[in-house]
KELUM-371651 format. One record per residue: residue number from 1; x, y, z of N, C-alpha, C in turn; chain. Coordinates in Angstrom, 3 decimals, always signed. Each point is the difference from the previous one (the first is absolute). Layout:
REM KELUM-371651
SITE   num        n_X        n_Y        n_Z       ca_X       ca_Y       ca_Z        c_X        c_Y        c_Z   cadena
SITE   NUM          X          Y          Z          X          Y          Z          X          Y          Z        A
...
***
This chain:
REM KELUM-371651
SITE   num        n_X        n_Y        n_Z       ca_X       ca_Y       ca_Z        c_X        c_Y        c_Z   cadena
SITE     1    -14.698    +48.469    +15.646     +1.257     -0.460     -0.590     -0.277     -1.151     -0.973        A
SITE     2     +0.652     +0.049     -1.142     -0.271     -0.957     -1.067     +0.147     -1.442     +0.445        A
SITE     3     +1.071     -0.302     +0.706     +0.282     -1.385     +0.332     -0.835     -0.538     +1.162        A
SITE     4     -0.804     +0.838     +0.623     -0.862     -0.472     +1.087     -1.465     -0.071     -0.425        A
SITE     5     -0.285     +0.316     -1.242     -1.368     -0.114     -0.502     -0.354     -1.470     -0.208        A
SITE     6     -1.287     -0.297     +0.037     -0.424     -1.348     -0.357     +0.152     -0.163     -1.510        A
SITE     7     -0.009     -1.235     -0.453     +0.139     -0.258     -1.426     -1.098     +0.702     -0.792        A
SITE     8     -1.232     -0.103     +0.474     -1.107     +0.631     -0.715     +0.116     +1.519     -0.010        A
SITE     9     +0.462     +0.564     +1.107     +0.194     +1.456     +0.051     +1.042     +0.436     -1.018        A
SITE    10     +1.082     -0.746     -0.057     +1.053     +0.337     -0.957     -0.502     -0.128     -1.427        A
SITE    11     -0.726     -1.076     -0.294     -0.507     -0.202     -1.358     -1.007     +1.078     -0.384        A
SITE    12     -0.831     +0.393     +0.942     -0.962     +1.074     -0.274     +0.724     +1.305     -0.313        A
SITE    13     +1.034     +0.297     +0.771     +0.762     +1.224     -0.232     +0.754     -0.089     -1.315        A
SITE    14     +0.532     -1.171     -0.297     +0.729     -0.209     -1.244     -0.919     +0.183     -1.210        A
SITE    15     -1.237     -0.464     +0.131     -0.950     +0.062     -1.109     -0.660     +1.366     -0.147        A
SITE    16     +0.223     +0.886     +0.948     -0.638     +1.311     -0.031     +0.662     +0.906     -1.034        A
SITE    17     -0.512     +1.203     -0.135     +0.554     +0.961     -0.962     +1.266     +0.669     +0.511        A
SITE    18     +0.370     -0.272     +1.246     +1.241     +0.551     +0.543     +1.192     -0.666     -0.678        A
SITE    19     +0.978     +0.789     -0.481     +1.139     -0.589     -0.704     +0.991     -0.724     +0.923        A
SITE    20     -0.173     +0.171     +1.289     +0.885     -0.689     +0.953     -0.832     -0.533     +1.164        A
SITE    21     +0.229     -1.254     +0.402     +1.031     -0.910     -0.486     -0.260     -0.460     -1.429        A
SITE    22     +1.080     -0.336     -0.672     -0.111     -0.438     -1.383     +0.942     -1.153     -0.290        A
SITE    23     +0.499     -0.020     -1.224     +0.822     -1.110     -0.447     +1.269     -0.214     +0.799        A
SITE    24     +0.596     +1.091     +0.494     +1.218     -0.131     +0.782     -0.223     -0.737     +1.307        A
SITE    25     -1.095     +0.347     +0.668     -0.331     -0.678     +1.256     -0.369     -1.455     -0.256        A
SITE    26     -0.712     -0.248     -1.101     -0.350     -1.383     -0.354     +1.257     -0.821     -0.272        A
SITE    27     +0.976     +0.609     -0.655     +1.260     -0.699     -0.272     +0.669     -0.412     +1.306        A
SITE    28     +0.076     +0.929     +0.936     +0.649     -0.289     +1.277     -0.763     -1.047     +0.792        A
SITE    29     -1.316     +0.086     -0.010     -0.801     -0.989     +0.724     +0.071     -1.375     -0.662        A
SITE    30     +0.107     -0.029     -1.311     +0.176     -1.276     -0.701     +1.314     -0.650     +0.414        A
SITE    31     +1.028     +0.821     +0.145     +1.287     -0.513     +0.453     -0.094     -0.514     +1.438        A
SITE    32     -0.772     +0.719     +0.831     -0.197     -0.448     +1.377     -0.701     -1.350     +0.038        A
SITE    33     -0.941     -0.203     -0.893     -0.683     -1.293     -0.093     +0.982     -1.100     -0.392        A
SITE    34     +0.877     +0.316     -0.953     +1.003     -0.987     -0.413     +0.926     -0.375     +1.138        A
SITE    35     +0.456     +1.007     +0.745     +0.879     -0.262     +1.137     -0.732     -0.799     +1.076        A
SITE    36     -1.272     +0.311     +0.206     -0.793     -0.713     +1.009     -0.130     -1.480     -0.350        A
SITE    37     -0.136     -0.294     -1.281     -0.082     -1.407     -0.412     +1.313     -0.735     +0.240        A
SITE    38     +1.101     +0.678     -0.232     +1.292     -0.607     +0.307     +0.088     -0.317     +1.489        A
SITE    39     -0.455     +0.945     +0.826     -0.006     -0.228     +1.453     -0.878     -1.190     +0.361        A
SITE    40     -1.132     -0.107     -0.664     -0.913     -1.098     +0.285     +0.654     -1.356     -0.289        A
SITE    41     +0.668     -0.100     -1.139     +0.654     -1.265     -0.341     +1.087     -0.322     +1.027        A
SITE    42     +0.709     +1.031     +0.434     +1.005     -0.230     +1.047     -0.645     -0.586     +1.250        A
SITE    43     -1.082     +0.596     +0.437     -0.656     -0.449     +1.233     -0.611     -1.395     -0.153        A
SITE    44     -0.379     -0.348     -1.215     -0.531     -1.345     -0.238     +1.103     -1.039     -0.170        A
SITE    45     +1.227     +0.463     -0.010     +1.161     -0.880     -0.128     +0.702     -0.184     +1.344        A
SITE    46     +0.148     +1.110     +0.713     +0.687     -0.026     +1.301     -0.754     -0.906     +0.982        A
SITE    47     +0.750     -0.893     +0.634     -0.605     -0.896     +0.984     -0.473     -1.320     -0.565        A
SITE    48     +0.008     -0.116     -1.329     -0.402     -1.259     -0.622     +1.186     -0.970     -0.006        A
SITE    49     -0.254     -1.223     +0.414     +1.050     -1.006     +0.134     +0.773     -0.210     -1.295        A
SITE    50     -0.715     -0.032     -1.112     +0.655     -0.272     -1.284     +0.869     +1.160     -0.490        A
SITE    51     -0.104     +1.145     +0.659     +0.752     +1.171     -0.433     +0.912     +0.527     +1.105        A
SITE    52     +0.368     -0.874     +0.921     +0.841     +0.402     +1.126     +1.345     +0.562     -0.452        A
SITE    53     +0.517     -0.519     -1.118     +1.322     +0.415     -0.458     +0.013     +1.414     -0.584        A
SITE    54     -1.170     +0.563     -0.314     -0.037     +1.353     -0.559     -0.644     +0.993     +0.971        A
SITE    55     -0.200     -0.422     +1.239     -0.691     +0.860     +0.965     +0.697     +1.350     +0.174        A
SITE    56     +1.304     -0.023     +0.240     +0.716     +1.257     +0.226     -0.079     +0.919     -1.216        A
SITE    57     +0.130     -0.585     -1.172     -0.077     +0.812     -1.215     -1.400     +0.594     -0.156        A
SITE    58     -1.031     -0.784     +0.289     -1.365     +0.499     -0.096     -0.266     +1.105     +1.018        A
SITE    59     +0.571     -0.147     +1.172     -0.161     +1.038     +1.022     +0.664     +1.299     -0.438        A
SITE    60     +1.148     -0.116     -0.653     +0.696     +1.178     -0.517     -0.796     +0.661     -1.120        A
SITE    61     -0.519     -0.819     -0.907     -0.829     +0.521     -1.090     -1.249     +0.670     +0.564        A
SITE    62     -0.597     -0.606     +1.006     -1.207     +0.556     +0.609     +0.256     +1.381     +0.588        A
SITE    63     +1.108     +0.147     +0.699     +0.317     +1.315     +0.579     +0.109     +1.057     -1.077        A
SITE    64     +0.683     -0.322     -1.084     +0.188     +0.990     -1.069     -1.300     +0.258     -0.756        A
SITE    65     -0.775     -1.030     -0.257     -1.251     +0.199     -0.740     -0.983     +0.840     +0.814        A
SITE    66     +0.030     -0.145     +1.314     -0.873     +0.810     +0.847     +0.466     +1.458     +0.040        A
SITE    67     +1.307     +0.197     -0.028     +0.525     +1.373     -0.089     -0.437     +0.646     -1.310        A
SITE    68     +0.083     -0.766     -1.068     -0.403     +0.525     -1.304     -1.498     +0.259     -0.053        A
SITE    69     -0.781     -0.886     +0.581     -1.449     +0.204     +0.018     -0.336     +1.319     +0.694        A
SITE    70     +0.657     +0.271     +1.114     -0.216     +1.248     +0.722     +0.412     +1.207     -0.845        A
SITE    71     +1.127     -0.125     -0.689     +0.481     +1.097     -0.850     -0.963     +0.271     -1.152        A
SITE    72     -0.504     -1.049     -0.616     -0.946     +0.174     -1.102     -1.281     +0.693     +0.479        A
SITE    73     -0.478     -0.394     +1.174     -1.208     +0.625     +0.546     +0.232     +1.484     +0.254        A
SITE    74     +1.169     +0.333     +0.513     +0.334     +1.400     +0.251     +0.113     +0.774     -1.309        A
SITE    75     +0.555     -0.632     -1.027     +0.128     +0.660     -1.304     -1.359     +0.245     -0.649        A
SITE    76     -0.964     -0.865     +0.272     -1.350     +0.223     -0.518     -0.561     +1.296     +0.549        A
SITE    77     +0.240     +0.242     +1.281     -0.443     +1.244     +0.629     +0.795     +1.190     -0.540        A
SITE    78     +1.314     -0.176     -0.126     +0.855     +1.088     -0.469     -0.324     +0.400     -1.435        A
SITE    79     -0.432     -0.947     -0.813     -0.326     +0.323     -1.384     -1.158     +0.993     -0.057        A
SITE    80     -1.025     -0.239     +0.805     -1.132     +0.925     +0.045     +0.443     +1.357     +0.530        A
SITE    81     +0.828     -0.007     +1.028     +0.495     +1.255     +0.567     +0.821     +0.776     -1.027        A
SITE    82     +0.819     -0.716     -0.759     +0.836     +0.652     -1.011     -0.856     +0.625     -1.097        A
SITE    83     -1.038     -0.722     -0.422     -0.897     +0.538     -1.026     -0.691     +1.261     +0.514        A
SITE    84     -0.447     -0.040     +1.239     -0.664     +1.168     +0.572     +0.936     +1.199     +0.081        A
SITE    85     +1.273     -0.253     +0.229     +0.985     +1.084     +0.032     +0.174     +0.630     -1.376        A
SITE    86     -0.049     -0.827     -1.041     +0.086     +0.524     -1.363     -1.214     +0.874     -0.297        A
SITE    87     -1.179     -0.462     +0.390     -1.217     +0.781     -0.228     +0.024     +1.318     +0.770        A
SITE    88     +0.574     -0.038     +1.189     +0.127     +1.211     +0.810     +0.916     +1.009     -0.693        A
SITE    89     +1.056     -0.506     -0.612     +0.919     +0.883     -0.728     -0.688     +0.624     -1.208        A
SITE    90     -0.797     -0.775     -0.708     -0.735     +0.534     -1.155     -1.011     +1.065     +0.411        A
SITE    91     -0.466     -0.070     +1.233     -1.007     +0.946     +0.487     +0.608     +1.316     +0.491        A
SITE    92     +1.319     +0.081     -0.013     +0.660     +1.226     +0.474     -0.330     +1.172     -0.910        A
SITE    93     +0.006     +1.232     +0.553     -0.336     +1.184     -0.810     +0.981     +0.212     -1.147        A
SITE    94     -0.494     +0.581     -1.097     +0.834     +0.240     -1.187     -0.375     +1.313     -0.673        A
SITE    95     -0.265     +0.991     +0.824     -0.396     +1.298     -0.537     +1.204     +0.821     -0.458        A
SITE    96     +1.074     -0.021     +0.775     +1.190     +0.770     -0.345     +1.078     -0.930     -0.545        A
SITE    97     +1.015     +0.605     -0.611     +1.111     -0.793     -0.526     +0.735     -0.736     +1.113        A
SITE    98     +0.126     +0.675     +1.147     +0.663     -0.641     +1.130     -0.803     -1.199     +0.489        A
SITE    99     -1.306     +0.153     +0.084     -0.864     -1.110     +0.417     +0.082     -1.154     -0.989        A
SITE   100     +0.057     +0.332     -1.276     +0.098     -1.038     -1.019     +1.298     -0.790     +0.140        A
SITE   101     +1.091     +0.718     +0.283     +1.293     -0.659     +0.158     +0.000     -0.920     +1.214        A
SITE   102     -0.521     +0.522     +1.108     -0.059     -0.797     +1.228     -0.882     -1.230     -0.214        A
SITE   103     -1.115     +0.197     -0.682     -0.930     -1.108     -0.254     +0.656     -1.066     -0.884        A
SITE   104     +0.676     +0.416     -1.044     +0.653     -0.942     -0.910     +1.046     -0.839     +0.729        A
SITE   105     +0.789     +0.663     +0.846     +1.010     -0.716     +0.770     -0.637     -0.977     +0.978        A
SITE   106     -1.112     +0.414     +0.609     -0.688     -0.863     +0.957     -0.584     -1.232     -0.687        A
SITE   107     -0.557     +0.202     -1.187     -0.558     -1.126     -0.765     +1.105     -0.979     -0.383        A
SITE   108     +1.128     +0.531     -0.443     +1.127     -0.847     -0.397     +0.492     -0.834     +1.182        A
SITE   109     +0.152     +0.642     +1.155     +0.512     -0.698     +1.173     -0.994     -1.040     +0.503        A
SITE   110     -1.281     +0.363     +0.024     -1.025     -0.943     +0.466     -0.102     -1.199     -0.942        A
SITE   111     +0.120     +0.260     -1.293     -0.087     -1.082     -0.982     +1.216     -0.919     +0.097        A
SITE   112     +1.160     +0.586     +0.250     +1.206     -0.801     +0.176     -0.170     -0.952     +1.194        A
SITE   113     -0.492     +0.542     +1.104     -0.214     -0.826     +1.195     -1.057     -1.069     -0.256        A
SITE   114     -1.032     +0.373     -0.750     -1.060     -0.961     -0.319     +0.520     -1.130     -0.889        A
SITE   115     +1.020     +0.285     -0.787     +0.609     -1.016     -0.858     +0.776     -1.029     +0.812        A
SITE   116     +0.594     +0.453     +1.071     +0.856     -0.885     +0.800     -0.797     -1.050     +0.774        A
SITE   117     -1.274     +0.270     +0.262     -0.807     -0.975     +0.742     -0.230     -1.267     -0.821        A
SITE   118     -0.569     +0.083     -1.208     -0.162     -1.231     -0.792     +1.331     -0.613     -0.421        A
SITE   119     +1.032     +0.830     -0.151     +1.316     -0.561     -0.310     +0.473     -0.891     +1.144        A
SITE   120     -0.258     +0.427     +1.224     +0.352     -0.815     +1.166     -0.782     -1.306     +0.000        A
SITE   121     -1.245     +0.058     -0.432     -0.797     -1.227     -0.093     +0.668     -0.988     -0.949        A
SITE   122     +0.473     +0.484     -1.144     +0.665     -0.902     -0.952     +1.266     -0.599     +0.613        A
SITE   123     +0.741     +0.811     +0.732     +1.234     -0.487     +0.621     -0.294     -1.105     +1.014        A
SITE   124     -1.035     +0.208     +0.794     -0.327     -0.992     +1.024     -0.629     -1.254     -0.603        A
SITE   125     -0.690     +0.141     -1.115     -0.503     -1.188     -0.699     +1.168     -0.868     -0.451        A
SITE   126     +1.047     +0.649     -0.461     +1.207     -0.735     -0.406     +0.609     -0.734     +1.194        A
SITE   127     -0.088     +0.589     +1.177     +0.508     -0.654     +1.210     -0.909     -1.137     +0.450        A
SITE   128     -1.290     +0.158     -0.228     -0.974     -0.981     +0.497     -0.047     -1.268     -0.850        A
SITE   129     +0.242     +0.113     -1.275     -0.133     -1.165     -0.876     +0.978     -1.136     +0.313        A
SITE   130     +1.249     +0.269     +0.361     +0.875     -1.112     +0.385     -0.530     -0.763     +1.214        A
SITE   131     -0.751     +0.669     +0.869     -0.602     -0.678     +1.143     -1.107     -0.936     -0.469        A
SITE   132     -0.781     +0.470     -0.975     -1.034     -0.864     -0.580     +0.626     -1.219     -0.667        A
SITE   133     +1.167     +0.213     -0.594     +0.694     -1.121     -0.652     +0.441     -1.037     +1.035        A
SITE   134     +0.482     +0.475     +1.142     +0.441     -0.929     +1.045     -1.165     -0.840     +0.504        A
SITE   135     -1.138     +0.642     +0.247     -1.129     -0.789     +0.518     -0.578     -0.914     -1.069        A
SITE   136     +0.138     +0.391     -1.271     -0.437     -0.887     -1.075     +0.898     -1.232     -0.075        A
SITE   137     +1.288     +0.217     +0.200     +0.967     -1.097     -0.081     -0.042     -0.911     +1.227        A
SITE   138     -0.121     +0.601     +1.179     +0.224     -0.754     +1.234     -1.183     -0.028     +0.957        A
SITE   139     -1.030     +0.782     -0.290     -1.129     +0.080     +0.908     -0.958     -1.167     -0.134        A
SITE   140     -1.008     +0.012     +0.816     -1.034     -1.034     +0.012     -0.612     -0.153     -1.388        A
SITE   141     +0.140     -1.181     -0.590     -0.483     -0.204     -1.372     -1.516     +0.107     -0.110        A
SITE   142     -0.698     -0.152     +1.119     -1.455     +0.171     -0.027     -0.389     +1.453     -0.259        A
SITE   143     +0.976     +0.908     +0.148     -0.253     +1.431     -0.216     +0.770     +0.537     -1.199        A
SITE   144     +0.409     -0.896     -0.904     +0.796     +0.438     -1.140     -0.750     +0.994     -0.882        A
SITE   145     -1.305     -0.164     -0.114     -0.765     +0.946     -0.810     +0.029     +1.399     +0.619        A
SITE   146     +0.054     +0.066     +1.337     +0.056     +1.297     +0.685     +1.333     +0.701     -0.269        A
SITE   147     +1.068     -0.783     -0.079     +1.299     +0.573     -0.353     -0.051     +0.583     -1.407        A
SITE   148     -0.675     -0.705     -0.900     -0.149     +0.501     -1.365     -0.816     +1.271     -0.058        A
SITE   149     -1.086     +0.037     +0.761     -0.831     +1.210     +0.030     +0.777     +1.164     +0.605        A
SITE   150     +0.817     -0.287     +0.993     +0.853     +1.041     +0.581     +0.869     +0.640     -1.072        A
SITE   151     +0.626     -0.841     -0.825     +0.856     +0.520     -1.073     -0.804     +0.810     -1.010        A
SITE   152     -1.181     -0.486     -0.337     -0.845     +0.720     -0.963     -0.418     +1.366     +0.538        A
SITE   153     -0.359     +0.053     +1.267     -0.406     +1.269     +0.600     +1.163     +0.987     +0.039        A
SITE   154     +1.163     -0.491     +0.348     +1.175     +0.875     +0.057     +0.397     +0.487     -1.388        A
SITE   155     -0.115     -0.880     -0.978     +0.306     +0.395     -1.376     -0.987     +1.058     -0.488        A
SITE   156     -1.279     -0.232     +0.232     -1.020     +0.968     -0.405     +0.171     +1.318     +0.744        A
SITE   157     +0.315     -0.076     +1.283     +0.191     +1.205     +0.808     +1.152     +0.838     -0.538        A
SITE   158     +1.084     -0.679     -0.383     +1.156     +0.709     -0.537     -0.340     +0.689     -1.319        A
SITE   159     -0.680     -0.725     -0.880     -0.391     +0.581     -1.289     -0.961     +1.177     +0.200        A
SITE   160     -0.915     -0.142     +0.955     -0.966     +1.071     +0.276     +0.698     +1.223     +0.577        A
SITE   161     +0.922     -0.220     +0.926     +0.738     +1.113     +0.584     +0.820     +0.721     -1.063        A
SITE   162     +0.555     -0.771     -0.940     +0.802     +0.598     -1.070     -0.833     +0.942     -0.871        A
SITE   163     -1.259     -0.344     -0.211     -0.877     +0.900     -0.753     -0.138     +1.342     +0.707        A
SITE   164     -0.078     -0.040     +1.324     -0.112     +1.233     +0.775     +1.294     +0.796     -0.019        A
SITE   165     +1.121     -0.699     -0.021     +1.280     +0.688     -0.158     +0.027     +0.722     -1.343        A
SITE   166     -0.403     -0.704     -1.035     +0.072     +0.555     -1.359     -0.874     +1.224     -0.177        A
SITE   167     -1.208     -0.029     +0.556     -0.888     +1.142     -0.206     +0.519     +1.234     +0.730        A
SITE   168     +0.672     -0.218     +1.135     +0.593     +1.137     +0.703     +1.223     +0.527     -0.741        A
SITE   169     +0.809     -0.912     -0.517     +1.190     +0.429     -0.741     -0.363     +0.843     -1.217        A
SITE   170     -1.143     -0.281     -0.596     -0.391     +0.703     -1.229     -0.242     +1.486     +0.221        A
SITE   171     -0.206     +0.402     +1.249     -0.275     +1.414     +0.261     +1.153     +0.730     +0.685        A
SITE   172     +1.104     -0.694     +0.235     +1.144     +0.622     +0.668     +0.945     +0.670     -0.992        A
SITE   173     +0.616     +1.076     +0.453     +0.909     +0.755     -0.857     +1.461     -0.407     +0.192        A
SITE   174     +0.303     -0.619     +1.121     +1.367     -0.403     +0.308     +0.367     -1.230     -0.829        A
SITE   175     +0.615     +0.230     -1.139     +0.285     -1.086     -0.939     +0.969     -1.032     +0.576        A
SITE   176     +0.953     +0.458     +0.794     +0.960     -0.930     +0.600     -0.725     -0.959     +0.942        A
SITE   177     -0.865     +0.534     +0.830     -0.774     -0.836     +0.921     -0.900     -0.956     -0.780        A
SITE   178     -0.621     +0.503     -1.041     -0.904     -0.819     -0.807     +0.743     -1.167     -0.632        A
SITE   179     +1.133     +0.287     -0.622     +0.763     -1.052     -0.679     +0.528     -1.041     +0.985        A
SITE   180     +0.528     +0.471     +1.117     +0.543     -0.931     +1.005     -1.095     -0.873     +0.591        A
SITE   181     -1.129     +0.619     +0.301     -1.101     -0.743     +0.607     -0.582     -1.009     -0.971        A
SITE   182     -0.163     +0.401     -1.258     -0.550     -0.918     -0.994     +0.943     -1.191     -0.219        A
SITE   183     +1.295     +0.264     -0.043     +0.966     -1.081     -0.191     -0.035     -0.964     +1.185        A
SITE   184     -0.073     +0.545     +1.197     -0.063     -0.839     +1.198     -1.268     -0.846     +0.004        A
SITE   185     -1.110     +0.631     -0.341     -1.280     -0.698     -0.034     +0.016     -1.134     -1.010        A
SITE   186     +0.560     +0.252     -1.165     +0.043     -1.036     -1.037     +0.866     -1.187     +0.414        A
SITE   187     +1.099     +0.285     +0.698     +0.850     -1.095     +0.497     -0.780     -0.861     +0.996        A
SITE   188     -0.722     +0.667     +0.885     -0.781     -0.725     +1.000     -1.077     -0.842     -0.673        A
SITE   189     -0.686     +0.577     -0.974     -1.058     -0.730     -0.701     +0.538     -1.265     -0.655        A
SITE   190     +1.162     +0.106     -0.610     +0.600     -1.174     -0.643     +0.351     -1.073     +1.028        A
SITE   191     +0.548     +0.434     +1.128     +0.356     -0.965     +1.047     -1.244     -0.660     +0.585        A
SITE   192     -1.034     +0.795     +0.211     -1.245     -0.525     +0.555     -0.656     -0.977     -0.970        A
SITE   193     +0.048     +0.303     -1.278     -0.527     -0.931     -1.013     +0.694     -1.358     +0.112        A
SITE   194     +1.305     +0.025     +0.102     +0.774     -1.242     +0.076     -0.292     -0.760     +1.292        A
SITE   195     -0.034     +0.720     +1.109     -0.250     -0.641     +1.292     -1.388     -0.624     +0.054        A
SITE   196     -0.975     +0.729     -0.496     -1.366     -0.512     -0.009     -0.103     -1.254     -0.853        A
SITE   197     +0.655     +0.023     -1.147     -0.005     -1.166     -0.890     +0.618     -1.207     +0.691        A
SITE   198     +1.072     +0.228     +0.749     +0.661     -1.092     +0.711     -0.922     -0.631     +1.034        A
SITE   199     -0.715     +0.846     +0.749     -0.915     -0.519     +1.032     -1.129     -0.788     -0.651        A
SITE   200     -0.558     +0.519     -1.062     -1.118     -0.682     -0.667     +0.457     -1.307     -0.648        A
SITE   201     +1.238     -0.048     -0.459     +0.525     -1.244     -0.561     +0.085     -1.055     +1.064        A
SITE   202     +0.463     +0.379     +1.191     +0.061     -0.927     +1.133     -1.411     -0.464     +0.376        A
SITE   203     -0.904     +0.965     +0.037     -1.407     -0.315     +0.345     -0.588     -1.012     -0.966        A
SITE   204     +0.233     +0.234     -1.284     -0.563     -0.882     -1.023     +0.502     -1.434     +0.131        A
SITE   205     +1.261     -0.153     +0.396     +0.550     -1.350     +0.113     -0.565     -0.775     +1.186        A
SITE   206     -0.590     +0.724     +0.963     -0.506     -0.648     +1.202     -1.514     -0.160     +0.016        A
SITE   207     -0.651     +0.523     -1.006     -1.471     -0.098     -0.062     -0.439     -1.201     -0.836        A
***
């Protein structure tokens, strides 16, 4: 299982000639790293005398950031599974007209599902960044750089996931789905850009 491999095992597999895991899984894992850093800042804040007034808020942020970290890790695995499903559809027989039709429909459906995985990553990055902003604003100032790195990782993860959405959309025939998904993705990207900028602005003022 992807998420239970050691770091070196994952990197070796990533660097191999196998197309999966690839950029989609890296995007999700990058987001998991960002969420993990938010959790770390929370834990370095909770229990500290100087931050007693934000303890409950940090505990709430920690619960959500850990939920997101788990979701991102699961999406990293699902991205590889989705890609493999697309490849399986391409491998279907195409000797007769009926086989060709069935194969085309299977490829379309598998690609649609594969598109939804990185799209979900972008959605959750948008959810995770406000948490990074909270820890940047109110968390342990000794870890302010970690809050900034969290935002950078989430921003990069969102942009990377969007690339995977786009490449899948380019091969789909369902124009309505393509247009709706692209519009949704672009809205998320704009929001994530703004949120990331806000966190980094806070970080810069405290460094």
